[in-house]
N, C-alpha and C positions, 0 to 999 in steps of 0.2 A: 543745426548741424546734422548731417546725415551720418547715421551709425552704420557701419559695415563690419561684418564678421571677418576675421583674419583669413579663414579658409576661402571665403568668397573673393576677397581681394587677391589672394594668390592665384585662384582659378581664373579670374578675369585677366590678370597680368599674363599668365601662361597662354590663354586663348588669344589675346592680342598679339603676343610674340609669335605664336604659330601662324596666325593669319598674316602677319607682316612678312615672315619668311616665305610662306607659300605665295604671296603676292609678288614678292621680288623674284622668286624662282620662275613663276609663270611669265613675268615681264622679260626676264633675261632669256628664257628659252624661246619666247615668241619673237623677239628681236634677232636672236641668233639664227633662227631657222631661215630667215631671208638672206643672210649673208653667206650661207654655206651652199652655194650652187655648184660646187665642184663635185665631180663624180670620181670617187676613189677607185672604182672598178677599172677605170682606164689606166691607172698607174700600178696595178698589181703585176709583179714580175716573179718568175720562179727560176731559180738557178738550175740549169740542166745537169750540173755535176753533183750537187749535194741536196737538191730538191727543196731548198730553203725558199719560202715565200716571203716577199717583202714589198713595200711600197717604194716606188722610184719616181720622183718628180723631175729628174734631170732630163734635158733634151739632147744629150750627147748620144752618139752612135754606139759607143762602148760603155758598158756599165761594170761596176765591181760588186760582186756578191759580198754583203756585209758579214756573212758567216765564214766562208772558205776563201775569200779574197781573190777568186778567179775572175777573169774578164769574160763578159757575156755580150753577145751581139743583141741589139734591140730588135725584137721580132714581135709583131702584133698577133692577134688571135688567128688570122687567116694564114699566117706563115710568111707573109711578105715583109721584107725589110722596110722599116720606116725611115 
């Protein structure tokens, strides 16, 4: 029979748990990186009335500011209506 000290058993258990969590974290982030090909910078909008910056994924011509509830025309970076 193999005799093992209690402190060595606890240390081995903790090391294996940490390695398992790190392995799962790396695998999750590696797979998640490929699925996120969207660029959030394209969806950033700023309300011209209250200067609130928010993300807007809607395709409509008029938007509503989440903070002041005012209607906003969709305008891209160059100032042309989209």
